[in-house]
C-alpha positions as CSV (number, residue, x, y, z in Angstrom):
1,M,100.7,93.6,105.9
2,K,103.9,92.8,104.0
3,V,107.3,94.1,105.3
4,T,110.4,94.1,103.0
5,L,113.9,94.7,104.3
6,E,116.7,95.6,102.0
7,S,120.3,96.3,103.1
8,Y,122.9,98.3,101.1
9,G,126.6,99.3,101.6
10,G,129.0,98.2,104.2
11,L,132.4,96.6,103.8
12,A,130.9,93.8,101.7
13,A,128.8,96.1,99.5
14,A,129.7,94.2,96.3
15,A,128.6,90.9,97.8
16,N,125.3,92.4,98.9
17,L,124.3,93.6,95.5
18,R,122.9,90.2,94.4
19,R,121.0,89.5,97.6
20,R,117.3,89.4,97.4
21,P,115.3,91.5,99.9
22,H,113.8,89.7,102.9
23,V,110.0,89.6,102.9
24,L,107.7,89.1,105.9
25,N,104.0,88.7,105.6
26,T,102.1,89.2,108.9
27,D,99.6,86.5,107.8
28,D,102.4,84.0,108.6
29,L,102.7,85.3,112.1
30,S,100.8,84.6,115.3
31,E,98.2,87.3,116.2
32,S,100.4,88.7,119.0
33,A,103.6,88.7,116.8
34,A,101.7,90.5,114.0
35,A,100.4,93.1,116.5
36,E,103.9,93.7,117.9
37,L,105.3,94.1,114.4
38,A,102.6,96.6,113.6
39,R,103.4,98.6,116.8
40,L,107.1,98.7,115.8
41,V,106.2,99.8,112.3
42,D,103.9,102.6,113.6
43,A,106.6,103.8,116.0
44,A,109.3,103.9,113.4
45,A,107.1,105.6,110.8
46,A,106.1,108.3,113.3
47,T,109.7,109.2,114.1
48,P,111.6,111.6,111.8
49,E,114.7,110.2,110.1
50,E,117.9,111.0,111.8
51,E,120.2,113.5,110.0
52,Q,123.1,111.8,108.1
53,N,126.5,113.1,109.3
54,G,128.5,111.4,106.4
55,R,131.3,110.3,108.6
56,A,131.1,106.5,107.9
57,R,131.1,106.1,104.2
58,D,131.1,102.3,104.5
59,A,128.0,102.2,106.8
60,M,125.1,100.0,106.1
61,S,121.9,101.6,104.8
62,Y,118.5,100.0,105.3
63,V,115.2,100.3,103.4
64,I,112.1,98.9,105.1
65,T,109.0,98.9,102.9
66,V,105.6,98.3,104.5
67,E,102.6,97.5,102.3
68,D,99.3,97.5,104.2
69,G,96.3,97.3,101.9
70,D,96.5,100.3,99.5
71,R,99.1,102.1,101.7
72,S,102.8,101.8,101.2
73,T,105.4,103.3,103.6
74,V,109.2,103.4,102.9
75,L,111.5,103.9,105.8
76,T,115.2,104.5,105.1
77,Q,118.0,104.9,107.6
78,S,121.6,103.9,108.1
79,D,124.0,102.7,110.8
80,T,125.2,106.3,111.3
81,A,121.8,107.8,111.7
82,K,119.2,105.5,113.0
83,S,116.4,106.4,115.4
84,P,115.8,104.1,118.4
85,E,112.4,103.2,116.9
86,F,113.8,102.2,113.5
87,A,116.6,100.2,115.3
88,A,113.9,98.3,117.3
89,L,112.0,97.4,114.1
90,L,115.2,96.4,112.3
91,A,116.3,94.2,115.2
92,R,112.9,92.5,115.3
93,L,113.0,91.8,111.5
94,R,116.6,90.5,111.8
95,V,115.5,88.0,114.5
96,H,112.6,86.8,112.4
97,F,114.7,86.4,109.3
98,A,117.5,84.6,111.2
99,Q,115.0,82.1,112.6
100,Q,113.8,81.4,109.0
101,R,117.2,80.1,107.9
């Protein structure tokens, strides 16, 4: 499974335009870490997107693309409307990518 994280917007939106998306391949993870990531992806995909209220025009938006075999799932949420399941997946991805630096 390949998971890609892209971030858009925020106060530094212009600086983020040139950033490459972060990519995580579960083949590079331990079996337990890959299973945990799959569980988080399934939970986030099963939860409907939160409704945008439009109050924070400078909020960050996140696109998580999950490719698993022939299946591709795109999850999109923002700081103003983020389900707890999406937030948990996002937090796990951020920890992984921070450790890769």
